[in-house]
C-alpha positions as MATLAB code, in Angstrom:
seq = 'MDDVTHQLRDFVAERDWSQFHSPENLAKSISIESGELLECFQWSGTDYSSAEVRDELADVLTYCLLLADRLRLDPEEIVRQKLQRTREKYPADKSRGRSTKYDRL';
ca = [
     -10.936    0.040   -7.278;
     -12.433   -2.527   -9.630;
     -11.798   -0.311  -12.649;
      -8.151    0.238  -11.690;
      -7.676   -3.458  -10.979;
      -9.109   -4.336  -14.399;
      -6.808   -1.819  -16.064;
      -3.836   -3.325  -14.220;
      -4.865   -6.839  -15.248;
      -5.107   -5.736  -18.882;
      -1.746   -3.950  -18.715;
      -0.042   -7.037  -17.246;
      -1.765   -9.421  -19.681;
      -0.764   -7.349  -22.718;
       2.872   -7.749  -21.663;
       2.628  -11.357  -20.403;
       4.052  -10.255  -17.056;
       1.820  -12.304  -14.752;
       4.405  -15.085  -14.940;
       6.703  -12.813  -12.898;
       4.032  -11.750  -10.401;
       4.274  -14.372   -7.702;
       3.115  -13.163   -4.290;
       6.751  -13.185   -3.166;
       7.932  -11.062   -6.100;
       5.068   -8.613   -5.673;
       5.783   -8.276   -1.941;
       9.446   -7.630   -2.736;
       8.421   -4.999   -5.271;
       6.226   -3.273   -2.683;
       9.194   -3.074   -0.342;
      11.534   -1.802   -3.051;
       9.086    0.849   -4.232;
       8.384    1.862   -0.621;
      12.091    2.495   -0.239;
      12.043    4.675   -3.334;
       9.095    6.597   -1.883;
      10.989    7.112    1.357;
      14.004    8.281   -0.611;
      11.923   11.231   -1.848;
      12.018   12.586    1.701;
      15.627   11.718    2.515;
      17.592   14.782    3.578;
      14.833   17.088    2.412;
      12.430   17.488    5.325;
       9.560   19.390    3.762;
      11.408   20.189    0.530;
      10.412   17.312   -1.747;
       9.143   16.869   -5.264;
       5.390   16.308   -5.279;
       5.647   14.745   -8.736;
       8.247   12.224   -7.593;
       6.249   11.388   -4.461;
       3.109   10.918   -6.557;
       4.909    8.577   -8.972;
       6.539    6.485   -6.248;
       3.289    6.274   -4.291;
       1.545    5.122   -7.466;
       4.172    2.392   -7.842;
       3.616    1.213   -4.262;
      -0.165    1.208   -4.697;
       0.118   -0.576   -8.043;
       2.093   -3.440   -6.562;
      -0.250   -3.587   -3.556;
      -3.256   -3.879   -5.865;
      -1.505   -6.501   -7.981;
      -0.678   -8.536   -4.870;
      -4.232   -8.318   -3.576;
      -5.511   -9.396   -6.981;
      -3.056  -12.315   -7.143;
      -4.195  -13.456   -3.687;
      -7.859  -12.937   -4.647;
      -8.362  -10.364   -1.913;
     -10.623   -7.341   -2.186;
      -8.432   -4.351   -1.251;
     -11.324   -2.260    0.039;
     -12.669   -5.116    2.133;
      -9.337   -6.011    3.744;
      -8.731   -2.346    4.592;
     -12.214   -2.091    6.149;
     -11.631   -5.272    8.183;
      -8.234   -4.069    9.404;
      -9.646   -0.636   10.212;
     -12.307   -2.272   12.384;
      -9.694   -4.315   14.281;
      -7.555   -1.186   14.694;
     -10.571    0.791   15.989;
     -11.047   -1.856   18.655;
      -7.346   -1.912   19.529;
      -7.017    1.879   19.679;
     -10.292    3.392   20.887;
     -10.467    7.105   20.132;
     -11.019    8.063   23.765;
      -7.722    6.393   24.782;
      -5.579    7.164   21.772;
      -6.649   10.610   20.548;
      -3.621   12.824   20.023;
      -1.142   10.121   21.078;
       1.429    8.366   18.939;
       2.445    5.950   21.688;
       0.674    2.750   22.572;
      -1.362    2.679   25.750;
      -1.766   -0.221   28.159;
      -5.058   -1.884   27.449;
      -7.203   -2.430   30.523;
];
């Protein structure tokens, strides 16, 4: 991730775009690009363009990485921390094969 983050920083710096990359603007961009990703699947079911999905997913990930960088968060670390909390919330023995929430005892 560090290499990609450095490449993104360089790309943004070369264009002087960091002035536009407030946390709010980056969060908005994540939402907008997520909508474009979802649009790839609209009306199509399983008939979608892999190339379009790949490009839109890259846009979402790019803005996520830029937001994490702006907030000085390590993307891998925050995912690991959230995964640990989610493991505790949804133990495998109670949630395996289920998409619904269970009542915690």
